[in-house]
N, C-alpha and C positions, 0 to 999 in steps of 0.2 A: 617188641618183636625179639624173640629169643632164638639165637643163631647157633648152629653146630657146624663146624668147619672140618671137612675131610681133606687133609693135605695142607701142610704149612711150609711148602718150599718157597720159592721166590715170590710168587704171587700171593700165596696164602699168608705169608708173614707180612706182606704189604697191606693186605686187607685188615689184619689185626692192628697194625700200626695206624692206619687211617681212622679206624673206628675209635681207637684210644684217644687220638688227637682231636677228633671232631665231636665226640659224644656230648660234651658240655654245651656246645653250640646247638646241637640237635635237641637236647633236653629243653633248652630255652624256647625252642620252636614247638615243643609238645611232641617230639619224636623220641621214642625210647627204643634203642637198638643195643642189644647186649649179647656178646659172645659168651656162651655158657659152657661150651664143651669143644675140645679140639682133638682130632684124631690124626695120628701120623704113624709111620712104620717103625721109627727108631726112637729110643730113649733120648738120644742126643738132640733130635728135633723137638721133642716134647719138653725137655728139661727147662728151657727158658720160660715157658708158659706155665709149667707147674710151679716154678719159683714165684710167679706173679699171682698165683692163686687160682688159675683156671683149672677146671676139671679136664684131665687129659686121659687118653686111652689109645691103645694100638688096635682096638677092635671097632670097626665102623658100626657094627650092630649095636654097640652101646649107645650111639647117637640116634640110630634109626628107631630104637625101642623106647627112647626117652620121651614120655608124653608131654613134657614141658617145652620141648624144642619145636618152634614154629616153622623153621626153614633150614634146609640142609644146603650148605655151600660145598660143591664138589670141585676140588682143584688138584686132584691127584693125577688125572690124565689116564689114558688107556681106554680100552673098550669094555671088556666083559665084566670086570668088577664094578666099574661105575654104572654099567647097565643094571646090574643087580641092585646096587645101592639106591639108585634113583627110582627104580621101580618100587622098591620097598618103601622109600620115603613117601612117594605119592600114595601108595596103598595105605600108609599110616596117616594120611591127611596133612602132610607137610609140603610146603612150597619148596621149589628147587631153584637154586642159582648156580650156574656152571660156566666155566670158560672152555669147556671141552668140545671144540668144534668137530673133532673126529667122531666122538660118540654120537653127537646129534646128527651128523651127516649119515652115519651108518644105522643108528637105531632110533632116530627121532620119530620115525613112522610108528613106533610102538609107544614111545613116551608121551608125545604131544596129545594123541587121542585119549590116553589114560588121564593126563592132567585135566583135559577138558571135561571128561566124564566125572572127575572128582571135584570140579570147580576150583582147581588149583592153578598156580602159575609155574611155568618153567621160563625163567629169564636168563638170557645168555648174551648180554651186551658185550662181555669180555671175550666171547668166542670168536668174534670177527672184527678185525681192525683195532684190537687192543683198546686204547682209550678213546677212539673215535666213536661218538654216539650214533653209529650208522643204523643199528637195529631199531632204536627208538625213532630215529628220523623216518625210516621207511614205514614203520608200523603206525606212527602217529602224525609226524610232521608232514608227510606226503600223502595223507589219506585222501586228499582232494585231487590227487593226480594219478595218472597211470604212467608208470615208468616204461618208456619205450626201449631204452638202451641203458646198459650199465657197463662200465669198464673200471677195473680196480687194480691198483698195485697193492697187494694184500699179503705179501711175504717180505718182511724186512731183510732177511738174509739174502735173498736173491737181488733185491733192489740195491743193497750195499755192494754186493759183488759186481753188478753191472755198472754201478756208479764209479767204483774204483777202476774198473777196466776203462771206462770212458774218460775219467778225469786224469788218470795217472798212467794210462797206457799199459796196465798190467795184463798178463795173461789170465785166463780163467783160473788156472791152478794157483797162481800167485795171489789173486784176489780172494780165492776161497781160503787159502792159508792165513791171510790177514784177518778174514772174518772169524776164523776159528780162534786165532790168537787173541782177538778182542772179545770173544765170548758171544759173537753174533751167530755163529754156526756151531752145530754139534760136532763131536768127533766123527760120527757117522752122519753126514749131512744129506743123505739120500732123500729123506722126507721133504726137505725144503727144495733142494736143487732139481729134483725130478718133478716138481710141481704138485706133489701129493697134498701138502698142506694148503696150497692155494686152491686146489680142486675142492677140498672140504669146504673152505670158506666161500668160494664162488658158488658152489651148489646151494649153500644155505641162503646166500643173497638172492640167487636166481629163484629159489623157492619162494622167498618172501615177496618179491616183486611180481611174481606170476601167480601166486596162490595155488601153486601146484608143487608136488614133491619132485624135485630134481634129483635124480639118483647120481651121486658123484662118481660111481663106478662106471657109468655109461657115457660120461662126457669126454670129449677129446682133450687129452692132456699131453703136453710136451714141456719138458723142463728147460733149463738154460745151459746144460752141459755142452750143447752144440754151438753156442754163441762164441765167436772168436773175437779177439781184439781187432783183427783185420776187418771183420764185418762192422764193428762199431765205428772204426775210422772211416770206412766207406760210407756208412750211413750219415756221418757228419758232413760229407761232401754234398749230400742232398738236403742239408739242413734238417736232419732228423736224429732221433735218439732211439735206443732199443731198450724196452722194458718188458718184464714178464707181466702179462695182464690176464686177469680173469674177465671174461666177456659174457654178457647176456644181451639177447636181442629177441624181440617178439617177431615171429614169422606167422602171421595169421593167428590161428589158435594153437600154434606150436611154439616150441622154445629152442633157441640156438644158445647153447651154453658151452664154453670151451676155455681152456687155459693153455697159453703158449706165448713165446716171445713175440713182440710186435714192434714194427717200425712206427714211430710216432713223430709227426712233423713238430718242429720245435715251437710252433705257435699254438700248440694244443696245451690245455691246462695241465695235463699229466706229465708233460715232458720235463718240467722243472722239479718234480718230486724226486728227491735224491736221498742217498744214504739209507738209513733204516726207517725212514718215514713210510707210512702207508697212505693211500688215498683212494677215495671212491668217487667216480664221476658218473653222474646220472643225467639222462635226457628225459624230461617229463612233458606230458602233453600240455599242461597248463603253466607250470613253473619255467619250463625251458631247461637249459643246462645248469648244473650246479656241481660243486666240488667240495668234498669234506676231506681234510687231511690232518694228520697228527701222528703221534707215536703209536706204532702198531704192536709194540711189545714192551717188555721191561716191567720191573717190579711195581712201581707206583702208577704208571699209566694204566696198566691192565687191572691192577687192584682197584683203581678209582672207578672203573666200569663195573666191577663186581659190587662195590659199595653203593653205586648209584642204583643198581637193581634192588639192593637190600633196603635202601631208604624209600624207594618207590613202594615196596611191599609194606614197610612200616607206616607209610602215609595212607594205607588202605586202598591202593590202586587195584581196580578190578582186574581179574585175569584177562589177558588178551587171548581170545580163543584161537588155537592153532590146530584144532582137530582135523582141519583139511590136510595137514601134513601126514598123510596116511598112505598105506600100501595101495588103496583103491583109487587114489587121486594122483597117479603118476603123470608127470609132464610127458608129452609126446615130443621127443627130441628130434630135431632135424639132423641129418648127417652133415658132417663137415664138408663132404664132397659137394654139397649144394651151395657152399659159401661163394659169394662173389665179392672180390675186393682187389686192391692193387697188390702187387708182389715185388719183392726184392729177390733177384737171382744172382748167385756168384758162381762162375764156372772157371775152373783151372784147366787150361788147355795148352797144347803145343803152340809155340809161336810160329804159325804157318799161314800161308795164304788160304783163304776160303773157309776158315774155321767159323768166323763170325757169320758168314753167309749161310753155312750149314745150320747153325743154331737158330738164326732168325727164320730160316725157311721152315724148320720144324714147328717153331712157335706159331708162325702164320698158319700152318696147316691145322693147328688146334685153336684157331680164332683168338690168339693171344697177341695183342698189339703192344708195341714198345713205346714207352714215354721218354726214357733217357738211357744213355749208354756211357759207361766208363771202361777204359782198358788200361790196366796197370801192369807194370813189370813186377815180377816176384823174385825171391832170392834165387830160386833154381834157374840156371841159365837155360834158355830155350823154351821157357814157359811164361804164360801171362795169365792174369786174372781178368775176366770179362764180367762186368757188373751191369745188370739190366734192371730198370724199374719199368713195370708194365702198367698199362691201363687196367681197368677193372676186368677181371677174368674169372672163369668158373674153376673152382678148386679141382674138380675131377679132370678137366682139360689140362690143368697145370701138372697134375700127377702123371698123366699119360705122356705129356710132352717131355717132362724131365727124365722119365725112364728112357725115352728114345734118345735124348741128348746124351745121357750118361753112357749109352751104348756106342757112341761115336768113338772111333779110334783116336781121334785128336783130343778127347776129353780125358785128362789124366787122374782126376779125383772126383768123387761123388759131388754132385752139385749141391749148393747151399740155397735154401729157400726160407724166406721170412715173409709173413703176412703184414700188411699195413693195418693200422687200427681202422 
């Protein structure tokens, strides 16, 4: 199997490193895997590989037109150029391995049917969950099951920030600054903290378990910028944690897919997944609940997933048909307004008689029952925080009730709402 790599940044360099270190072992097993060409934008990136004798180029077309290359590994990132490269690779009869979840979420409906038409593979284990073998697990290990529900901690940056806020009492801004200092967050962290990265990955996982194309642009997405240290501390009083989750649920023949912060009881398997770790929790009809966890990013964990795909191809693995991931096979998504779950509310109000009664009266009018109540003093004199945990309620009823509560004269700040897992 002759390999051409486009992009030798953090992950790409790790792929070359692993192949160099493992090639002798694979050769003894009858597996031949050879990197024959490397493409990168700058001479500085290419120089170390040129010195080792690799064919190097700054033009991706040189790899795409090389008839001796069997598989293109795309690790450059982005949308439009990779879309062009991978289309050309498939048209030229080359398999594709990529870690580009954004590309597949946006253009997979073009690429997967083309690969199936050409009897080729697009393998993307590294695109979701880094080194966690969740794609292969869903496609092969769980083939005797129907996944009923899936919840995932799938963005290490957000999980690190929320962990630091929980364990060390940091504000969101302090935890984000720490994540940036350690290299876990970009200088512009929007893609992560607003839930966009998690939406790409959640849409791909939801597509795989539903065999329908879930359009990431149509799912409900809320990031973590609205989560405060105060909410995290109050959640602890109910023996709960707060995590950014991607969620999938079957609703008849429809799909419920969404990304948002969730309150998780501390006896749930996901509650103890901290730091930059990722995890995917699945509930299956035959297997029951299962959890996979591990490094969701990083040079060698992600590179190991890329290499696993390459070795699979080198072993002659038949393409897994994903032609169903097409424009004509869109999942019918349910509105988040139809969600029924428990809720966490926090209201900042004047410290006055009758305020709690007014709030509970509005909730009662909208069929929202209360399970637990906390009332806490806040720094501002004359104000209190009222924290409520509800029984299961309908999202649409919750939205209307919160609008009415926020309109009360006694409520001094917009209400905070978090959904339970």
